[in-house]
C-alpha angles and dihedrals in degrees: 000000000000118000121221092234093076127088116229092244092052087054095057122086090255131040093249138021116220092224095056116096096174142342137190136189105242096234118134093352095113091230103145136153115220120226140165123236121179088349093302124114118240137170122232113208110198117214103238142016116205124190113205127205115262145074128295093039112265122202130188119205103208123194119191111202150179116181116333119169089206096048093112092049092050092045092052091049091049093048090052090048092049092049092050095047092046091049090052089051101196097106102051124251122318132199133181131213139167121214117198094178131035093243090059093066094075090047092054092048091050093046089053090049089051090052089049091052092049089052091046095242102112123103112243094238096060108108 
């Protein structure tokens, strides 16, 4: 299980990832994704925001989790949010991933870079 005290780059197998331009722990930033559960509004605050190198701007919302009974509800809300923001297009491209183990963080960054390459948005020097 990943603890919330770690940064995503500390959780990767190396100290930095060449595709990462910047990252921040989403604490006190007021970045929240609204969702409804049992008819009541809630805010989901993902753990990390990662900005990847490339144009247009590409962001990865990264959740680090142990067990959460509402994980599927929060994931669905985030996927809807990502789809809406990407459709609008003004705020770059967004992706969402959940890492259950520290070694999964690098995989999610690399998977996002692969999606960027497929879409033609990755800088050539990202390896």
